[in-house]
N, C-alpha and C positions, 0 to 999 in steps of 0.2 A: 704962318697964317693958315697955309694950304692944308696943314694937318688939322687944326681947328676946323676949316670948313668940310673936310672929308669926314671928320669927327661927329659934327652937326649933322650932318646929311645921313651918316649910319645910324645916327640915334634918332633923327625923324623915321627913317626906314623901319627899327626897331619898334618904333611907337606904333605906327601904321598896322605893322604887322601884329602885334601883340593887341592892338584895339580890335583888328578883325578877327582874331582868334577868341577875345573875349566875349565879342558879339555872338560868334557863332556857338561858343558853349553857353551862354546865357540863352539862346534861341533853343538850344537842345533842353536845358533846363526846364524852360518854361514849358515847351512841348510834352516834356516828361510829367510835369505836374497837373496838365491838363489831362494825360492820359489814365493818372491815378483818380482825378475826379470821375472820369467816365467808367473806369472799372469800377470803383467804390459803388456806382449807382448800378452798374451791371450786377455786382455781388447782392446788393439790397434785393433787385428785382428777382434774382435767383433764390433768396433766401424765402421770399414770399410765396414764390411759384414751389418750392420745395415743401413748406409748410401745409399749403393747398393740398399738396400730392400724397402727404402723410396723412393727413386727416381723410381723404378719401381710401388710402389703403386701409386705416383702422376702421373705416365704415365697411369696408367689404370683407375684413376680418370677421367683422360681428356677423355679417350676413352668413358669410360661410359656416361659422360656429354654429348658428341658427339651423342652418341647413344639415349639418351633421348630425344634429339632435334629433331633427326629424328624419332623415336618411342616413343612419350611420353606416350603412354598407356603400354607398355610392362612392365609386372610384373618381370619378369628377371632383367630387368635393374633398375628398381625401387628398388628392393632387394639389388643388387650390391652396388647403391647408398646409400642406408640405412646402410650398413654394413662399407661401407666407413665413412658415417657419423659417426657412433660410433668409428670409429678408428681415428676421426678428419683427416680425408684427405681431404684436398681441391679439 
């Protein structure tokens, strides 16, 4: 009888330990799921911002191209065109 009581007590402790671990792992998983949602939202925002900046760079590129037609000897406009070329902005 003592062996059975000890075994039941041991099983109860194991159950409590595993329940605690399960709850901890589940909380970590839930936290990671929340983090993923936040990161996806941040990525979307960065993609929109990136698109706006790319449009601005393209407008600036058109402006520099125009200025180079008007003033082909300008070192400043040549420098800007060179920098835009490095960024692969046409």
